[in-house]
MARTORPA-127786 format. One line per field, with one value per residue: x, y, z of N, C-alpha, C in turn; residue in one letter. Coordinates in Angstrom, 2 decimals. Layout:
N
n.X = c(X, ...)
n.Y = c(Y, ...)
n.Z = c(Z, ...)
ca.X = c(X, ...)
ca.Y = c(Y, ...)
ca.Z = c(Z, ...)
c.X = c(X, ...)
c.Y = c(Y, ...)
c.Z = c(Z, ...)
aa = c(A, ...)
***
This chain:
83
n.X = c(131.80, 128.84, 125.63, 123.58, 123.39, 125.28, 123.45, 124.32, 124.35, 124.01, 123.28, 120.46, 117.16, 114.30, 112.16, 114.37, 115.97, 114.04, 113.76, 116.88, 117.03, 115.26, 116.70, 119.24, 118.22, 117.18, 119.44, 121.65, 123.11, 123.49, 123.15, 124.90, 123.28, 120.69, 121.22, 121.65, 119.21, 117.58, 117.44, 115.16, 112.86, 110.06, 109.96, 112.20, 111.08, 108.88, 110.28, 112.08, 110.10, 109.38, 111.85, 112.20, 109.65, 110.32, 112.36, 111.30, 110.67, 108.07, 106.37, 107.28, 107.89, 109.57, 112.29, 114.76, 115.83, 118.66, 119.74, 118.49, 120.08, 122.55, 122.33, 121.85, 124.42, 125.98, 125.05, 125.89, 128.41, 129.18, 128.08, 130.26, 130.33, 131.56, 131.29)
n.Y = c(78.55, 80.22, 78.96, 80.40, 83.49, 86.63, 89.14, 92.21, 95.79, 96.78, 94.54, 94.18, 93.42, 95.33, 94.92, 93.98, 96.27, 98.07, 96.66, 96.94, 99.66, 100.18, 98.84, 100.40, 102.89, 102.17, 101.08, 102.15, 100.60, 97.77, 94.46, 91.42, 89.13, 90.16, 90.89, 88.27, 86.99, 88.47, 87.22, 85.70, 87.73, 88.00, 86.58, 87.59, 90.34, 89.80, 89.00, 91.11, 92.98, 92.04, 92.27, 95.24, 96.01, 95.09, 96.74, 99.49, 101.74, 102.89, 100.52, 98.41, 99.61, 99.26, 99.18, 101.57, 102.30, 102.53, 100.81, 98.36, 97.71, 97.65, 95.17, 93.48, 93.54, 92.50, 90.28, 88.99, 89.19, 87.60, 85.35, 84.59, 85.83, 86.83, 89.55)
n.Z = c(75.26, 74.53, 74.36, 73.30, 71.32, 72.30, 72.26, 70.22, 70.15, 67.42, 65.99, 67.00, 67.07, 66.30, 68.78, 70.50, 70.70, 71.92, 74.78, 75.36, 75.34, 77.62, 79.75, 79.78, 80.57, 83.11, 84.43, 83.59, 81.48, 79.47, 80.74, 80.22, 80.55, 80.14, 77.38, 76.19, 77.12, 75.39, 73.23, 72.75, 72.73, 73.76, 76.01, 77.29, 78.00, 79.74, 81.81, 82.29, 83.05, 85.06, 87.11, 86.88, 88.24, 90.69, 91.29, 91.50, 93.78, 94.56, 94.04, 95.56, 98.16, 100.32, 100.52, 99.07, 95.81, 95.69, 97.80, 97.00, 94.80, 95.89, 97.77, 95.77, 94.22, 96.67, 96.88, 94.57, 94.78, 96.67, 95.89, 93.89, 91.62, 88.66, 87.46)
ca.X = c(131.09, 127.13, 124.46, 122.57, 124.28, 125.12, 123.23, 125.18, 123.43, 124.05, 122.62, 119.41, 115.90, 113.33, 112.08, 115.42, 116.34, 113.29, 114.58, 118.13, 117.07, 114.69, 117.69, 120.19, 117.55, 117.16, 120.71, 122.93, 124.23, 122.62, 124.03, 124.90, 122.11, 119.69, 121.53, 121.43, 117.79, 116.82, 117.27, 113.80, 112.15, 108.98, 110.08, 112.96, 110.04, 108.05, 111.35, 112.39, 108.94, 109.46, 112.79, 111.85, 108.56, 111.03, 113.37, 110.93, 110.36, 106.53, 105.58, 107.95, 107.84, 110.16, 113.84, 115.05, 116.76, 120.34, 119.91, 118.33, 121.38, 123.44, 121.77, 122.24, 125.89, 126.54, 124.88, 126.40, 130.01, 128.95, 127.92, 131.51, 129.92, 132.70, 130.75)
ca.Y = c(79.12, 79.83, 78.33, 81.51, 84.50, 87.73, 90.22, 93.53, 96.95, 96.88, 93.51, 93.98, 93.75, 96.45, 94.44, 93.86, 97.48, 98.58, 95.90, 97.42, 101.35, 100.37, 98.78, 101.63, 103.99, 101.53, 100.60, 102.68, 99.81, 96.49, 93.45, 90.35, 88.52, 90.88, 90.30, 86.81, 86.68, 89.04, 86.25, 85.27, 89.07, 87.92, 86.07, 88.68, 91.49, 89.42, 88.96, 92.35, 93.55, 91.57, 93.03, 96.61, 95.90, 94.82, 97.76, 100.60, 102.09, 103.05, 99.42, 97.54, 100.41, 98.75, 99.45, 102.49, 101.66, 102.31, 99.95, 97.10, 97.69, 97.30, 93.90, 92.78, 93.47, 92.00, 88.93, 88.45, 88.96, 86.00, 83.97, 84.53, 86.42, 87.70, 91.10)
ca.Z = c(74.24, 74.92, 73.23, 72.83, 71.30, 73.15, 71.05, 70.53, 69.75, 66.17, 65.63, 67.53, 66.34, 66.86, 69.95, 71.29, 71.19, 72.97, 75.87, 75.65, 75.99, 79.18, 80.38, 79.88, 81.24, 84.50, 85.14, 83.16, 80.82, 79.26, 81.25, 79.20, 80.84, 79.26, 76.00, 76.09, 77.34, 74.54, 72.07, 72.99, 73.21, 74.28, 77.36, 78.24, 78.26, 80.72, 82.77, 82.67, 83.61, 86.95, 87.52, 86.87, 89.25, 92.02, 91.70, 91.66, 95.12, 94.69, 94.15, 96.59, 99.23, 101.35, 100.30, 98.04, 94.80, 95.70, 98.66, 96.28, 93.91, 96.83, 97.77, 94.60, 94.21, 97.68, 96.79, 93.28, 95.04, 97.77, 94.95, 93.04, 90.10, 88.18, 87.18)
c.X = c(129.39, 126.41, 123.71, 123.72, 124.22, 124.76, 123.93, 124.04, 123.07, 123.43, 121.07, 118.19, 115.32, 112.96, 113.34, 115.98, 115.54, 113.94, 116.06, 118.12, 116.50, 116.08, 118.71, 119.43, 117.43, 118.57, 121.92, 123.61, 123.14, 123.67, 124.00, 123.87, 121.07, 119.88, 121.29, 119.80, 116.94, 116.72, 116.03, 112.99, 111.18, 109.03, 111.19, 111.89, 109.42, 109.24, 111.74, 111.46, 108.67, 110.67, 112.50, 110.75, 109.24, 111.58, 112.71, 110.31, 109.00, 105.77, 106.17, 107.74, 108.34, 111.47, 113.75, 115.92, 118.03, 120.18, 119.71, 119.62, 122.46, 123.42, 122.61, 123.61, 126.36, 126.33, 125.53, 128.14, 129.93, 128.89, 129.27, 131.15, 131.11, 132.29, 129.58)
c.Y = c(78.99, 79.51, 79.21, 82.79, 85.85, 89.06, 91.59, 94.43, 96.97, 95.73, 93.32, 94.53, 95.01, 96.29, 94.32, 95.13, 98.38, 97.88, 96.94, 99.03, 101.09, 99.93, 99.73, 102.68, 103.26, 101.73, 101.02, 101.90, 98.39, 95.24, 92.23, 89.18, 89.10, 90.58, 88.94, 86.37, 87.65, 88.35, 86.03, 86.79, 88.90, 87.61, 86.95, 90.07, 91.01, 89.63, 90.29, 93.21, 93.17, 92.31, 94.64, 96.70, 95.93, 95.94, 99.01, 100.79, 102.30, 101.71, 98.44, 98.20, 99.92, 99.34, 100.65, 101.73, 101.48, 101.19, 98.44, 96.86, 97.06, 95.78, 93.11, 92.50, 92.53, 90.75, 88.19, 88.21, 87.80, 85.09, 83.60, 85.05, 87.18, 89.21, 91.39)
c.Z = c(74.73, 73.90, 72.53, 72.48, 72.24, 72.04, 71.28, 69.89, 68.33, 65.53, 66.09, 66.93, 66.97, 68.50, 70.87, 71.79, 72.20, 74.64, 76.50, 76.29, 77.21, 80.11, 80.70, 80.77, 83.03, 85.14, 84.74, 82.15, 80.56, 79.67, 80.34, 79.44, 80.22, 77.95, 75.50, 76.08, 75.88, 73.37, 71.51, 73.69, 74.02, 75.80, 78.13, 78.57, 79.50, 82.05, 83.29, 83.27, 85.05, 87.58, 87.64, 88.05, 90.56, 92.36, 92.00, 93.26, 95.49, 94.66, 95.37, 98.16, 100.55, 101.59, 99.11, 96.93, 94.99, 96.64, 97.95, 95.58, 94.93, 97.54, 96.84, 94.13, 95.14, 97.39, 95.54, 93.78, 95.92, 96.85, 94.09, 91.66, 89.86, 87.94, 87.72)
aa = c(M, S, L, L, P, I, I, Q, D, D, E, A, T, D, E, Q, T, V, I, F, D, H, S, K, Q, M, F, G, R, V, A, N, A, V, R, V, G, S, A, T, P, R, I, M, Q, S, L, F, S, F, I, V, G, G, M, R, E, E, I, S, N, V, L, D, K, R, T, K, C, L, V, I, L, K, T, S, T, L, N, G, C, A, Y)
***
């Protein structure tokens, strides 16, 4: 049982809804980590800005978005992440 709630779409405040919408635009879904992190929207906004900045090709200019997502998937798999 988690100490922080996993915020669902119908329970989200206006700030949380903005975070969820951006997550859906960027990744096609809202990860549970984003849902839990949005329990404190101000902190999640900062973390999400960092994640988005790292994913954007024009900012990092090293790897394309698809390759970065594959690296994330491979790293998660190697670390035993269930999803």
